C-alpha positions in Angstrom: 0.1 0.0 -0.2 2.9 2.4 0.9 4.5 1.9 -2.6 1.2 2.2 -4.3 0.6 5.6 -2.6 4.1 6.6 -3.2 3.7 5.7 -7.0 0.5 7.5 -7.2 1.9 10.8 -5.3 4.8 10.7 -7.7 2.3 10.7 -10.9 0.3 13.2 -9.3 3.5 15.6 -9.1 4.4 14.9 -12.6 1.0 15.9 -14.1 1.0 19.0 -11.9 4.6 20.0 -13.0 3.2 19.4 -16.6 0.3 21.5 -16.1 2.6 24.5 -14.8 4.8 24.3 -17.8 7.6 23.1 -15.6 10.1 20.0 -16.2 7.8 16.9 -16.5 9.1 13.3 -15.7 8.4 10.7 -17.9 6.2 7.8 -17.2 7.9 4.9 -15.0 7.9 2.8 -18.1 10.6 5.1 -19.8 13.9 3.3 -20.7 16.2 2.3 -18.0 19.5 4.2 -17.5 21.5 1.8 -19.5 19.3 2.3 -22.4 18.9 5.8 -22.3 20.4 7.6 -25.4 23.4 9.0 -23.8 25.6 8.8 -26.9 24.7 12.0 -28.3 24.1 15.2 -26.3 21.2 17.5 -26.4 21.9 20.9 -28.0 21.9 23.5 -25.4 18.7 25.3 -25.0 18.2 29.1 -25.2 17.6 30.9 -22.0 13.9 32.0 -22.5 12.1 34.5 -20.1 9.2 33.4 -18.2 5.9 35.0 -18.0 7.2 37.1 -15.2 10.3 38.3 -17.2 12.7 36.2 -15.4 14.9 33.3 -16.6 13.8 30.3 -15.3 16.4 28.0 -13.5 15.3 24.2 -13.6 16.1 22.1 -10.7 15.6 18.3 -10.5 15.8 16.6 -7.1 14.7 13.4 -5.0 13.9 15.5 -1.8 13.2 18.9 -1.1 16.5 19.5 0.8 18.3 21.2 -2.0 15.3 22.9 -3.2 14.7 24.3 0.0 18.6 25.5 0.0 18.2 27.1 -3.3 14.9 29.0 -2.1 17.1 30.3 0.8 19.8 31.3 -1.6 17.3 33.4 -3.7 15.7 34.9 -0.6 19.3 36.1 0.5 20.5 37.4 -2.8 17.9 40.0 -4.2 19.9 40.7 -7.0 19.6 37.0 -8.0 16.0 37.0 -7.5 15.3 40.0 -9.7 16.6 38.1 -12.6 16.0 34.4 -12.0 13.0 32.1 -10.7 13.3 28.7 -9.6 11.3 25.8 -11.2 11.6 22.5 -9.4 10.8 19.0 -9.9 10.9 16.5 -7.0 10.7 12.8 -7.6 11.3 10.6 -5.0 13.4 7.5 -5.4 10.6 5.3 -4.5 10.2 2.4 -6.9 13.0 3.7 -9.1 11.1 6.6 -10.5 13.7 9.3 -10.2 16.8 8.1 -12.0 14.7 7.2 -15.4 13.0 10.7 -15.2 16.4 12.4 -14.7 17.8 10.3 -17.6 15.1 11.1 -19.9 15.1 14.9 -19.0 18.9 15.1 -19.7 18.8 13.1 -23.2 15.9 14.8 -24.4 17.4 18.2 -23.6 15.6 21.5 -24.7 14.1 23.9 -22.5 12.5 21.6 -20.0 15.8 19.7 -19.4 17.4 20.5 -15.7 20.1 23.0 -15.2 20.9 21.9 -12.0 20.4 18.2 -10.6 21.0 15.9 -7.7 22.5 12.5 -7.1 22.7 10.8 -3.9 25.7 8.3 -3.1 24.0 5.2 -4.1 23.8 6.2 -7.5 25.9 9.4 -8.1 28.7 7.5 -10.0 26.3 7.0 -12.7 25.9 10.6 -13.4 29.5 11.6 -12.2 31.7 8.8 -13.9 29.4 6.4 -15.2 26.7 6.3 -18.1 25.5 9.5 -17.8 28.4 11.5 -17.1 28.8 12.8 -20.4 25.8 15.2 -19.7 27.5 16.7 -16.5 29.4 20.2 -16.8 33.0 20.5 -15.3 32.5 23.1 -12.5 35.7 25.0 -14.0 33.3 25.2 -17.3 30.7 27.0 -15.2 33.2 29.7 -14.3 34.1 28.4 -10.8 37.5 28.2 -9.7 37.6 24.6 -8.5 40.9 24.0 -7.3 41.2 27.3 -5.1 37.8 27.1 -3.7 38.1 23.2 -2.6 41.8 24.1 -1.0 40.0 27.1 0.9 37.1 25.0 2.1 39.2 22.1 3.0 36.8 19.5 1.2 37.4 15.8 2.2 39.3 14.1 -0.6 36.6 11.3 -0.8 33.8 13.7 -1.6 36.2 15.3 -4.5 37.0 11.6 -5.8 33.5 10.8 -6.1 32.6 13.9 -8.2 35.4 13.8 -10.6 34.9 12.6 -14.1 37.5 10.1 -15.0 37.6 10.6 -18.8 38.7 14.2 -18.1 39.9 14.4 -14.7 37.6 17.3 -13.8 35.3 18.1 -11.0 31.5 17.6 -12.1 30.0 17.4 -8.6 30.2 18.1 -4.8 28.4 17.7 -1.8 27.2 19.9 1.1 27.3 17.2 4.0 30.3 15.4 4.9 29.4 11.8 5.7 32.6 10.3 7.1 31.5 7.8 9.7 32.6 7.3 13.3 31.5 4.9 16.2 28.5 6.2 18.1 28.0 4.7 21.5 26.4 4.6 24.8 28.2 6.4 27.5 26.4 4.5 30.7 27.5 1.2 29.1 31.1 2.2 28.5 31.5 3.3 32.1 30.1 -0.1 32.9 32.4 -2.2 30.8 35.4 -0.1 30.0 35.3 2.2 33.3 35.1 5.4 31.2 32.9 7.0 28.5 35.7 9.2 27.3 36.3 9.0 23.5 39.8 8.3 23.5 39.2 5.2 25.8 36.5 3.8 24.0 38.5 4.4 20.7 41.1 2.6 22.1 38.7 -0.3 23.1 37.5 -0.9 19.7 40.8 -0.4 17.9 40.1 3.1 16.3 42.4 3.7 13.6 43.7 -0.1 13.2 41.9 -0.8 10.1 41.1 -4.1 11.8 38.4 -5.7 13.5 40.6 -7.6 16.0 39.9 -4.9 18.8 36.5 -4.6 17.9 35.6 -8.2 18.7 37.6 -8.3 22.0 35.5 -5.5 23.0 32.4 -7.3 21.9 33.3 -10.3 24.2 33.8 -7.8 27.0 30.4 -6.4 26.5 28.6 -9.8 26.2 30.1 -10.7 29.4 28.2 -8.0 30.9 25.0 -8.5 28.9 25.2 -6.2 26.1 25.6 -6.4 22.3 28.3 -4.6 20.7 25.9 -3.5 17.7 22.3 -4.1 17.0 22.6 -6.1 13.7 25.2 -6.9 11.1 23.9 -3.8 9.0 25.7 -1.7 11.6 29.2 -2.8 10.5 28.3 -3.3 6.8 28.8 0.2 5.6 32.1 0.4 7.7 33.4 -2.6 5.5 31.7 -1.7 2.5 33.4 1.6 2.3 36.8 0.8 3.6 37.2 -1.8 0.8 40.2 -1.3 -1.6 38.2 -2.1 -4.5 34.6 -1.7 -5.7 32.1 -4.4 -7.0 33.0 -3.9 -10.7 37.0 -3.7 -11.8 37.3 -3.8 -15.6 33.8 -4.8 -16.3 33.9 -7.8 -14.1 32.0 -8.4 -10.8 34.7 -8.2 -8.0 34.6 -9.3 -4.5 36.9 -7.4 -2.6 38.7 -9.4 0.2 37.6 -7.0 2.9 33.8 -7.4 1.5 34.1 -11.0 1.4 35.2 -11.1 4.9 31.8 -9.7 5.9 30.5 -13.2 5.6 32.8 -14.2 8.4 32.5 -11.2 10.6 28.7 -11.5 10.3 28.6 -15.0 11.3 31.0 -14.5 14.2 28.5 -11.6 15.5 25.5 -14.0 15.1 27.1 -17.4 16.5 28.5 -15.5 19.7 25.4 -13.5 20.2 27.5 -10.1 19.8 24.5 -8.5 18.2 20.6 -8.6 18.5 20.3 -9.9 15.0 18.1 -7.0 13.9 18.1 -5.4 10.5 18.8 -1.8 9.6 15.7 0.3 9.1 13.3 -2.0 11.1 11.5 -1.5 14.3 14.0 -3.8 16.2 16.8 -1.5 15.1 15.0 1.7 16.2 14.1 0.0 19.6 18.0 -0.5 20.3 18.6 3.2 19.9 15.9 3.6 23.1 17.9 1.0 24.8 14.7 -1.2 24.8 15.4 -5.1 24.8 17.0 -7.7 27.2 20.5 -7.2 25.6 21.2 -3.1 25.3 23.3 -2.4 22.2 26.4 -0.4 22.9 26.8 1.4 19.6 26.2 2.1 16.0 28.6 3.0 13.0 27.5 6.0 11.2 27.9 10.0 10.0 26.5 12.6 11.8 23.1 12.4 9.8 22.5 9.1 11.6 22.8 10.8 15.0 20.7 13.9 14.0 18.0 12.3 11.8 17.6 8.5 13.2 18.8 8.2 16.5 17.8 11.1 17.9 14.1 10.9 17.2 14.4 7.2 18.4 15.8 7.3 21.5 12.7 7.7 23.4 13.2 11.2 24.5 13.9 14.8 23.4 16.2 16.1 26.3 18.9 14.7 28.3 17.5 12.2 30.9 14.8 10.9 28.7 15.3 7.6 27.3 18.6 7.3 25.8 18.9 10.9 24.8 22.2 12.5 26.3 23.8 9.0 26.9 25.7 8.9 23.5 29.2 10.0 22.6 31.2 9.6 19.3 34.7 8.2 19.0 36.8 7.2 15.7 36.1 4.2 14.0 38.4 1.2 13.8 37.9 1.6 9.9 37.7 4.7 7.8 34.2 4.6 5.8 31.6 7.1 4.6 27.9 6.7 4.4 25.7 8.7 2.3 25.5 12.2 0.8 24.1 14.3 -1.9 26.0 15.6 -4.9 25.1 18.6 -6.9 25.7 18.5 -10.8 25.0 21.0 -13.6 23.9 20.2 -17.2 26.7 21.0 -19.3 24.1 22.6 -21.9 22.5 24.9 -19.6 22.2 28.1 -21.1 22.1 29.8 -17.5 25.7 28.7 -16.4 26.9 31.7 -14.4 23.6 31.4 -12.4 23.9 27.8 -11.8 27.5 28.3 -10.7 26.4 30.8 -8.2 24.2 28.6 -6.6 26.5 25.8 -6.6 29.5 27.9 -5.1 26.9 29.0 -2.3 25.7 25.6 -1.3 29.1 23.4 -1.6 32.0 25.8 -1.5 31.4 28.9 0.1 33.3 28.8 3.5 32.2 32.2 4.8 29.4 32.6 7.7 27.3 33.7 4.8 27.4 30.5 3.0 25.0 27.5 3.3 27.6 25.4 4.9 28.3 27.6 7.9 24.5 27.8 8.5 24.1 24.1 8.2 27.0 23.2 10.4 25.6 25.7 13.2 21.9 24.8 12.7 21.1 28.3 11.6 20.7 28.0 7.7 17.0 28.4 7.5 17.2 31.2 10.1 16.2 29.5 13.0 18.2 27.5 15.6 18.0 24.1 14.0 20.0 20.8 13.8 23.6 21.0 13.5 25.3 18.9 10.9 28.9 17.9 9.6 29.4 19.9 6.4 31.7 19.4 3.4 34.0 22.2 4.3 36.5 21.4 7.0 37.3 25.2 7.2 33.7 25.6 8.4 33.4 23.1 10.9 36.9 24.3 12.6 35.1 27.7 13.3 31.6 26.2 14.3 30.1 24.8 17.2 29.5 21.2 17.0 28.3 20.5 20.6 25.1 18.5 21.0 23.0 17.7 23.9 22.2 14.2 22.6 26.0 13.4 22.9 26.1 14.6 26.4 27.5 18.2 25.1 30.3 16.7 22.9 31.5 18.5 20.2 30.7 16.0 17.4 33.2 17.9 14.8 36.0 16.7 16.8 35.5 13.1 15.7 33.8 13.8 12.4 36.3 16.2 10.9 39.1 13.6 10.8 36.5 10.7 9.9 36.0 12.6 6.7 39.6 12.7 5.9 39.8 8.9 6.7 37.1 7.8 4.3 37.8 6.4 0.9 35.8 7.4 -2.3 37.4 5.1 -4.8 35.5 2.0 -4.3 32.1 3.1 -5.4 30.4 1.8 -8.8 27.0 2.8 -10.5 25.8 -0.8 -9.6 26.2 -0.4 -5.8 22.7 0.0 -4.7 21.5 -3.4 -6.3 24.6 -5.4 -5.6 24.7 -4.4 -2.1 21.2 -5.7 -1.7 22.3 -9.1 -3.2 25.2 -9.4 -1.1 23.5 -8.5 2.2 20.6 -11.0 1.2 23.3 -13.9 0.5 25.3 -13.0 3.7 21.9 -13.2 5.7 21.0 -16.6 4.4 24.6 -17.8 5.1 24.4 -16.9 8.9 21.0 -18.1 9.3 22.3 -21.3 8.2 20.2 -21.7 4.9 23.1 -21.6 2.7 26.9 -22.7 3.0 29.5 -20.1 2.7 30.3 -21.3 -1.0 26.4 -21.3 -1.9 25.9 -17.9 -0.6 28.7 -16.6 -2.8 27.3 -18.4 -5.6 24.0 -17.3 -5.0 25.2 -13.7 -5.0 27.2 -14.1 -8.2 24.1 -15.4 -9.8 21.6 -12.9 -8.9 24.2 -10.4 -10.4 24.8 -12.5 -13.8 21.1 -12.7 -14.1 20.0 -9.2 -13.6 23.0 -6.9 -14.3 25.0 -6.4 -17.5 28.1 -7.4 -15.8 30.7 -10.1 -16.5 30.5 -12.8 -13.7 33.1 -15.7 -13.3 32.0 -18.6 -11.3 
């Protein structure tokens, strides 16, 4: 029913946008990305004035987050508002509707093609490095001093790597969030088991910076002895494993199982067989319950970036102020392995007739490290004009001069852990098929740890799924 409602809402949005003369999304039956006519770029459209006499900047996104940022930019820049108006198309990623719509809009070109569009970590490589990368404008071609502004803003290398097109080595996308991951843990449990809730002590206990899981499992045994699980489910270590691997799922057109990702089979089984986790799956009620400390075996921690704290854990902690539920009983320490999880990148259509205007928006959102830019307001919770949620941002320069203290973390400045985490992350192991392949892999691992398949059978089942469903060469 939820999928049906989501589909109906998406279609209603499409028809509404068409009626308003805005960028229209194609029907769900549009050709998949691999079949989209990407061989020839559409000719650049001429900037045409809207009925208001202003030039229209068309934006395509899968949430309202970036459109709201652009609205704020227009609000703060009256000279820009005098010349331009923003036309936004938002299509949720539900049921795979966003990418086909974006692909068709880019390939068709013309006046209704987006000038600016968004891609999240799960599929950004398709638009920055893969099948649709040829439609992206190099930031320098928009008139942006890319090297200078990246250096001044101290952007984490993983984010730059992801947004760099291999064919010409040019930056075509950058994010506004920093999503380097750390270990987020319960203070009260740390005191009970390790004698201290100090991040340095807990970091030492889990092997922070070692690029190994040995100390982590020593800590898991110590926690288990006192009635605690070290994590809620194996999904809590998966993102750290996935994004700390040396290579991605596809190497030279062939399926590749990096040794670190293959080790997930063994690490997951070790967690399950020893009762070191509560055998939950991420994004389920049982997983959220562990954030609130509910259950017979309280979970010690979760691996994740700042957004996991702000938008998932805080709302599922069982309270909204210190002393309520687990709110305030958390802290952050460096992870044992470097990783990132999530993020949104901004790209521009190389055929946009509004390059200068698009560049101004991109700079304000992704590179401006002044107190008037989006990054500073985002880091300090004031970007929309009111005190809001503090978050880690792409600019290390901004975080160095911002206040990252959170009541949820017992007053800890989260930037002290997340700034180095961003530099520790690796952005060279993604592929455009990650979202699909990850699902196949995690399903196979769950079947193995549940005893439904042997280790070899799980790997074979995984390979079969990839071979049957993706245009990827698979060796058995």
